[in-house]
N, C-alpha and C positions, 0 to 999 in steps of 0.2 A: 652568760648567767647572769641572772636577774643577782642583784645586790644583797636581796633577803635572806635569796637561797644560800650565797654564797657566806654571808654571815654565820648563817646552818653547820654547813658544810665545814668551815674553817675552825666551829664552835668557839670564836672569838664572842659571840651570842648563841646559848644554847637551842635555844629555841623561836622555831623560823614565826611563828606568830610576836613573840618580843620584839625580835627581828625590824619583824615589819608594821609594829608599832612603834618602835628606835627609830625608823627612818623615815614612817607616816608625819611623827612628832617634827619633827630636823633636828633631830639630836644627829644625824648623821649628815658625813658632807665627802662630797666622792672627789676629789683631786680642788679641792675650796672653792665648792660651788652642792650646794645642799642638793643633795639625794633623794627620792622614792625609791620604797620596796622596786618596784621595779626598770630601776635602771640598771645596765646593764656594765656589767664590770670587767675587763680584762688587765694580763698584767705587764704591769705594772702602776696600774693607776695605785692615790695616794687617798684611802680612810680616814678619815676623823670618826671619831663616836664619843661624843659625852654625856652622861652620867648623871645626874646633879654636876658637882664641880669636882669629877672627873673627868680624867681626857687619858684618849688611849688613841696614838693612832699609829696606821700600818701600813707596810706598803707590800701590794701585791705578787704576787711570784710565780704563782700558777695558778690557774682555774680550772679543777676540774670535779663534775658529777657528781663522787664520790669520795671519802676517801675516810683511812679507817682511822679511829679515836689517839689513837700512837703515835701516826702521823701528819694530823691535822695543822700542826704549829707547821707545818714547809712549809703549809698553801703564805703563810706571809712572813713577813718578816718584820718588827718592831722596831719603828723610829722612835717614837713617844709616850713613856705605858707611868700612872703615879702611880704608885705604888701599892694606895687599895686598889685599884683597876687589876692589877696583874694578881695580887690575895684572891681579888676573889673571880676571878678566869680560871685560875689553877687548883678552886676547890673543888 
């Protein structure tokens, strides 16, 4: 699955266009390397997302094309997340 689509389906980032802009802007790393929106993700990969001074690190647990909003958080495991990032994602 494409990285930008995974970010949207998992609801780490709520809109795919924003996910694509973050990837293309060099703010998303996949397994320690800057990733483009079209990068393929798989289970076990580690994502790192930087928005300003905030940082979130997530391990991909499962990859599915569609997911209900209530179950989206099951697609990843939070490795590290700043308090501000956590508040924003839960809003």
